[in-house]
N, C-alpha and C positions, 0 to 999 in steps of 0.2 A: 504494500500500500504506500503510495507516495505521500509527501508531506501535506499537500493540499487536501487530498482525500481524508487524511487523518484529522486535519483541522476541522473539516466539515462534520465528520463523525463525532468529534468532541463537542462541537457546538450543538448538534442535535441531541446528544446525550445530556448535556447540561440543561437544555431547554426542557427535555422530558422530565429530568429530575426536579427542575423548578416547578413545572406544572403539577407533578405528583405531590410536592411539598405544599403547594397552594391548596390542592384538593384536600389533603389531610388536615390542613389548618381550618379549612372551611367546614369540614365534617365535624371537627372538635369544637367549633365555635358555639358559644363563647367560653373562654377559660379564665377570663379576668373581667373586672368591672368595665362598664361601657360609659362613655361620656356623651351626654346628649346636650348639645349646645342650643340655647334658646336666644333668639335675637331681641327679646324684650325683657323688661325687668320683672322681678318677683311680683306675684299677685296679678300679673297681666294675663290675658286670655291664653297666650302661647305658653306661659309658665304653668297655668292650671292644667292644660291639656297634656303637656309634657310629663307632668307628675302623675296624671292618671295612667297614661300609657307606660311610663317608666316603672311605676309600682307593679303593674301587672307583669311586665317583662321580668322584673326582679323575682317575682313569685314563681313564674313559670320556668325560669332558667337557673335560679339559684345564684345568679351573679348580679351584683348591684348595678343599677342604672343611675348614674349621678347627673342630675340636672344642673347645668352650668349656664346661668343667665349672663349674656354679653350684649347688652343693649347698645344702640347707636346706629345712626345712618341707615335706618330702615332695613337692617339686616346685613349691611355690608361688613361691619366689624365681625359679627358672628360667622359669616360666610368665609371670610379670609382665615379665621382661626381653623375652621374645619378643613379648608383646602390645603393648609400647611401640615395637617396631620397625616400619618400613614393611611393608605387606603386599605385598611384591614378589618373594617367593621367595628372598630372600638371607639371611633369618634364619629358621631352622627349629628345631624342638624334638623331641628323642627323648623322647616322653612314656612313661609307664608306667601300669600298673594303679593305682598309688598316686595319681599326679598327675591322671589323667583318668577315674578311676572311683570310687575310695575316698574321696577328699577331699570329694566332693560331699556325702556323708552325715556324714563324720567331723568336718568343720570348719563351724561355724555362720557364720563370717565369711569364707568363701572369696571372694577378690577376682576370680574369673573363673568362667565357665560353660564346661565342657569342650566342649560342642557348639556353643554360640552364639558363643563367642569364638575358636574354632579351626576350621581346615579339616582334617579327617582326611585323610591322604594314603595310608598303607598300614600294615597290621600288619606288623611286622618279624620278631618271634620270640616263642615261648612258652618259658618256662623253669621247670622244677620247682624247688622250694625244698627244701633239706636241713635236717633237724633234727639237730643235732650236739651232742655232749656232750664236756666236758673229761674226760680219762682218769680223773680223781679221782672222777667220779660213777660209782658202781658199778652201771651198767646197760649192757646190750649191745644192747637193742632197745627199740622203743616200748612194748611190753607191759610190760616191766620198768620203764620210765620212768613209766608211768601208776601202777603199784603203788607205786613209790618216792615219787612226788610226793603221792599220796593219804595216805601215811603221814607226810608232812612238809609239811603245808599252810603255804604262805607262805615256805618256806625256799629253794626253788630260784629262780634268776633266769635270764631268757633275754634275750640281746642281739639287736637287729635294727638295720637301717639307719635307723630313726627312727620317731617317732610317725606313724601314718597310712600307713605303707608296707604293701605286701602281706605282708611277713614279719611285721609287727606284728599284722595282722588274722589271719594264719595261726595265730599263737600264741594270740590271743584265741579263735578258733574251736576250737582244740585244747583250751584250758582249759574252754570251755563243754561240748563234746561228751564230754570225758574226765572231767569233774567234778573238776578239780584246781585248786589255787590256786598260781599262780606269779607272780613279780614281773617286769614288763617293764622293761628298761633300754634306752632309745633312744640311738642314736649318730647321727653325721652321714653315715654310709655303712656298707656291709657290711664293707669292709676294717677299719674301726675296731672294729666289733663282734667280728669274728673275732680281732683282735689280743688283745682282752680275754678272749675265750673261751680262746684258746691259753694265755694267762698265768694262767688260773684266776680272773680277776676276776669273771666270770659263769659260772654252771653250764652253760648251754646257749647255742647260737647258732642262729638260723634265718636262712639266707642262700641266695642263688641258687647253683645248682650251678656256675655259671661261676666264682664266687669261693670257694665252700666246698670243692670237690673237691680243690684242691691241699693244703689243710690236712688233709683226710682221708687222701689218698694218702701224705702225709708221716708220718702217725701222730700228728700233733699233736692232732687231734680224732677222735672216733668218730662215724660216721654211724649214726643210729638209724632214720630213715625219710625218705621223700620225700612231698611234699604233693599230688602229682598222683594221678589215679585209677589210672594204670598206672605200673609201674616205669620209671625213666629208662633209655634205651638205653645211656648211658655208665656207669650204676651199677646194673646189672640185679640185683645181689645185695642191694640195699637195699630192704626192703619198703615198701609204702605204709602210710599211717596207717589207711586203710580195712582193710587186711589185719591190722593190729594190733588190731582190735576197734572201729574207729570207722567203720562202714559209711556211705557217702555223703560222707565227708570229701573236700574238694577245695579247694585254694588255689593257683592257677597264676599266676605272675608273667608279665606280657607287656610287650613294648616296641613302640611304634609311632611313626611319623613324622607330625608335625603342622606345619602352617603357620598363620600368623595368619589369622583370618577376613577375607575380602575379597581374599585372594590370587587373582589371575586364574585362572579355571578351567583355561585351557590349561597353565599352569605346574603346577598341582596334578596334573592328569592325566599330564603328562610325568614329573613326579617319581615318581608311583605306578608308571608303566610301567617306569622305570629301576630302582626298588627290586625289582619283581617279577623283572626280568631278572637283577639281581645275586644275589638269593636263590636263583635256579635254577642258578647257576654251581657246578660240581662242587667247586672249591676252597673256595668260601664255605660250601657245605653241609657239607663235611667239617670245616672249621674250627669252625663252630658246633656240629656234632655232638660234636666232641672236647671242647667246653666244656659240653656238656649242654643246648644250646639247640636248639629245633625251629624251623627256618626257616619263615616264613609267607609273606606277600606277598598282597595282594588289592587290589581297586579302592577308590577313595574312598567309594563308596556302601556297599560291603560292610563296610569298616572303620567307618564311621559307625554302621551298624546294630549292629555288634559292641560298640562303645563304649557305646551306649545300653543294650544288654542287660547289660553288665557293671556299669553304674551301678545298675541295678535289683537285680542279684544281691548286690552288696556292701552296698547299703542294708539288706537283710535281715540280713546278718551283723553290721553295726554295731548295728542295733536289738537283736538277740539278745544281743550281748556287752555292750552298754552302754558301749562304748569311746568316748572323746572325745579330741580333740587340741587344742582351743582352750584 
């Protein structure tokens, strides 16, 4: 055997051994704790969902899932942390419609590509957003809000979890469709935006039902509308913005599990299967339902197709609103 042929044989053998090692690691997965990076602060909707799923994964696998909150830049900070980690299934991200769909169009210098740099695992949940007002704002529903805002251009403020979040774009879409002028006030997460709304520092807040409903139920804020096409099961008396005179309005927040690109296929498939099983559990479904979240769960291929369609959808909203986050 000549030298070139020997070299080729060695390369093939090394590749085979490498693949075998990866397959063995995937079959044994997980053998140590898993880090689940969340792009929003503790007590946010993303944090709540991550802990629900993480707790069940811990119970099923006997390996702890550590929720690591890394808020900032609508998920950019969290995404960069995950992409710098080894693609071995031990560092995951609970991405959102902000981090993996909206940022692509909103940020000109986005340091990652949601589809190229990540392996979609499974959609976890869809969550309506609530449009809420401080009691000092003299409106009881979205129709009254539109009339009130039109009469006072630029005077109302609305707080959200930050620039580029789904709540931010929901507000921009509302402004465009309702033909009103309101000022956006970004925060580092929904809890912070809600605190300032409760104290009257901002007129309105747009936040997930998971974090907004407790403030509504306590009477600190008034729910004016939900942003989904249909009323939320947990807040059936709150009308949709479409019902308030904005037909076709829709802005749904979603959460999904992602791994770094290059994560072994066997691990991605196993993670997806576990998430689907967890989201079908009666106690998990009831827990999410009580917080206004609709459990999802699908295959990596289905989730990838969904993310692609969401990127295209939000690109149109960004163009129409002229919103920028850079």
